[in-house]
C-alpha positions in Angstrom: -13.4 28.2 59.2 -11.3 30.0 56.6 -13.4 31.4 53.8 -12.8 29.2 50.6 -11.9 32.2 48.4 -9.4 33.5 50.9 -7.8 30.0 51.1 -7.7 29.9 47.3 -6.2 33.4 47.2 -3.5 32.3 49.8 -2.6 29.2 47.6 -2.5 31.3 44.6 -0.4 33.8 46.3 2.1 31.2 47.4 2.2 29.8 43.9 3.2 33.3 42.4 5.8 34.7 44.7 -0.6 34.1 52.2 -3.3 32.3 55.4 -4.8 33.9 61.3 -7.8 32.7 63.3 -8.4 35.5 65.8 -10.2 38.6 64.9 -8.3 41.8 65.4 -9.4 44.0 68.2 -8.5 47.7 67.8 -6.1 49.1 70.4 -7.4 52.0 72.3 -5.1 54.6 70.7 -5.2 56.4 67.4 -2.9 59.2 66.3 -4.2 62.1 64.2 -2.2 64.5 61.9 -4.1 67.5 60.4 -2.2 69.0 57.6 -2.6 72.9 57.4 -2.9 74.5 54.1 -2.8 78.4 54.3 -5.6 80.1 52.4 -7.5 77.0 51.5 -11.2 77.0 52.3 -12.2 73.6 50.8 -12.8 70.5 52.7 -9.8 69.3 54.8 -8.8 65.8 55.4 -7.3 64.1 58.6 -4.8 61.2 58.7 -5.5 58.9 61.5 -3.5 55.9 62.4 -5.1 52.8 64.1 -2.9 50.4 66.0 -3.7 46.7 66.3 -1.9 43.8 68.1 -2.9 40.1 68.5 -1.4 36.7 68.7 -2.4 33.8 66.4 -1.4 30.4 65.2 -0.7 29.0 61.6 -1.8 25.4 62.3 0.1 22.4 61.2 -0.3 21.8 57.5 1.3 20.4 54.3 1.1 22.0 50.9 2.6 20.7 47.6 2.2 22.2 44.2 3.4 21.3 40.8 4.0 24.5 38.9 4.9 22.9 35.5 2.1 22.6 32.8 -0.7 24.8 31.7 -2.2 25.1 35.3 -0.7 24.5 38.7 -1.8 21.4 40.6 -1.9 21.7 44.4 -2.8 19.6 47.3 -3.3 21.4 50.7 -3.7 19.2 53.9 -4.6 21.1 57.1 -3.6 19.1 60.2 -5.7 20.4 63.0 -7.4 23.5 61.7 -6.9 26.6 59.6 -4.9 29.6 60.2 -2.4 32.1 58.8 -4.9 35.0 58.3 -6.8 37.7 60.2 -9.5 40.0 59.1 -8.8 43.7 59.7 -11.6 46.2 60.5 -12.7 47.8 57.1 -11.7 51.6 56.7 -10.3 53.8 53.9 -6.7 52.9 54.7 -3.8 54.4 52.8 -0.7 53.1 54.3 0.4 50.0 56.4 3.2 49.0 58.7 3.0 45.4 59.8 5.6 43.6 62.1 5.4 39.9 62.6 7.4 38.1 65.2 7.7 34.4 66.0 10.0 31.5 67.2 10.3 28.9 64.5 8.6 25.5 65.4 9.8 23.7 62.2 12.4 24.3 59.4 9.8 25.7 57.0 8.7 28.4 59.5 12.2 29.9 60.0 11.3 32.2 57.1 7.7 33.4 56.6 6.0 35.4 53.9 3.7 38.3 55.0 1.1 40.0 52.9 -2.0 42.1 53.0 -5.2 41.3 51.0 -8.6 42.7 50.1 -11.8 41.2 48.7 -13.5 43.6 46.2 -16.6 41.3 46.4 -16.1 39.4 43.1 -14.7 36.0 44.6 -11.3 37.2 43.9 -8.9 38.3 46.7 -6.2 40.9 45.6 -2.9 42.1 47.1 -3.7 45.4 49.0 -0.1 46.8 48.8 1.1 49.0 45.9 3.3 47.1 43.6 1.8 43.8 45.2 4.6 44.2 47.9 5.2 41.3 50.3 7.9 40.6 52.8 9.7 37.3 53.3 12.4 36.6 55.9 13.2 35.5 59.5 11.6 36.6 62.6 10.8 40.3 63.2 9.5 40.5 59.7 8.4 44.1 58.6 6.1 45.0 55.7 5.5 48.7 55.0 3.6 49.8 52.0 1.2 52.4 50.5 -2.1 50.8 49.8 -4.1 50.6 46.7 -7.4 52.4 46.5 -10.1 50.0 47.7 -13.6 50.1 48.9 -13.6 51.2 52.6 -16.2 48.5 53.3 -14.2 45.7 51.6 -13.0 42.7 53.6 -9.2 43.2 54.4 -6.8 40.5 55.6 -3.3 40.2 56.8 -1.8 36.8 56.0 1.3 34.8 56.6 2.6 31.6 55.1 5.6 29.3 55.7 8.5 29.5 53.2 8.8 27.3 50.2 10.7 24.0 50.9 10.4 22.3 47.5 12.9 22.4 44.7 11.7 23.8 41.3 9.3 23.3 39.5 7.4 22.4 42.8 6.2 24.7 45.7 5.4 23.5 49.2 5.9 23.2 52.8 5.2 21.1 55.9 5.0 22.7 59.3 4.0 22.2 62.9 1.6 24.7 64.6 3.4 28.0 64.4 2.4 30.8 67.0 3.0 34.3 65.9 2.4 37.9 67.1 1.4 40.8 64.8 1.6 44.6 65.4 -0.1 46.6 62.8 -0.3 50.5 62.2 -2.8 51.4 59.4 -3.4 55.0 58.4 -6.7 56.1 57.0 -7.7 59.3 55.5 -11.1 60.9 56.5 -12.8 64.4 56.1 -12.2 66.4 59.2 
């Protein structure tokens, strides 16, 4: 079941500009870069890149929001389960490259929106990318960004949502089950 605060963050994100069901398993490879600083005797740090890959499904759903007025009013109707988000193993990540591929199953999934989120533990999910970067477009969607400083133990998520199909001042979609595949490369910095 999708955590309530993450669902609310995904809907809020959809109103302002996302929601995967399988946990991510780290791949068996990591790359390491050791910057050399001549004459420096202090602690050294190592950049390591973790690679993740997984398949998931954003399940059939309907969302409609009215954006006019003092507060947006939304109705979300999941049709057969949750989806559209996956939890990333926590670490002190500093940079991300995320690739999302899919074959659209409905008009609203011809274009998707991709983002990274973290939960600082105060019931509010926040965009993890600097400048609140997201990526929107057709299949083979890429999001690359430097990451905001965050608690290395915080819950981290990668999300995707269908594109908006409603005219202003509304926001919404209706979609069938949408399988997708993620490849992630997350760089973390650690003392050597």
